[in-house]
N, C-alpha and C positions, 0 to 999 in steps of 0.2 A: 547460409547456415552451417554449424557444426553439429553434429549427432556425436551423443556420447553413451552408451550402454551401462547401465549403473549396477548391474544383475540382480536389481529389484524383482519381485512379481510382476507377471504379467497386467500390465496396466488397465484400470477398468474405464477410464476416461483419458480422454486429450486432451489436453488444455493449450491454446494456440494463444501464444504471447507471456513472455516473462517479466511483461511487465507489475506492477501493483495488484491490478484486478486478478490475473492469472495467477502471480502467487500466492494471493491471498486465499482465492478459489482452490488452489491445490494443497494450501495447509487445512480449509476447513475441510476438505473432502478426506485428506489424510486422521483429521481427529475423527472421523468416522467412519475408518478402516475401508476407505475407497481410496484406492491405489490410482495415482492419475500420473502421466507421464506431461511435462512441460516442454513446449517446442516454441523456439524464439528465430523470428530473421536474422537477427544480429548475432555476431559472434561471441561476444561477452557484453559484462554491465555497462551502462552509460558512464561515460567519462566526466559527465557535465552534469548540473542539478535539471532536474524532469518538473520538479516542483517545488513551489515558494512556501505553501501551505498546506494545513489538513483542513478540509472543508467537515461543518457539523455532522453529515451524513456519514462521513469516512469514521468519525471518531466514534458515533453510535454502533457503529458495525466493529468497531475494534475494541468499543467496551462489551461487547457480547461475547469476544475473544478473552476477555481480560488483560488487553492491553493498553488500553485508552489512557491510564494514568502514566503510564511508562512513555509513551510518546509526549505527553503534555509535558512530564517532567523533565525530557530531554529538549524538548522545544525551546525557541525564544519567540516570545508574544511579537507579533507584526505592529503593535500600537494602534492600528486601526484602520481605516479604508485608504487604499494605495500608497500605504507608506507613511501616512500623514500619524504624526506622534499621538500618543493616547492622550496626553494634554491638551490637545489642541482639539481631539473630535468632541462632538456633543453625546451624550446619552441619549438626549430624547431627539426621536423623528418629529420632525413638524411637516 
């Protein structure tokens, strides 16, 4: 674990984990004027993909932050379940 002092005001909340959840929490807290310090056991960012898609609930949360459209615009549709092309999936569940 690396420690970096950023010179920011004393933190009010300690966020453990610098993954998507921890960073989103820190951003939401900061938007409300609450200073958070984020710590993580890794020494740097991941070098490989940690996710292949965004779940519906995640998009709902991003939408409350005004970010959902930006993520959708930058994304690539998966095509369907387990990588099946959209043209081969049924729009009706049986």
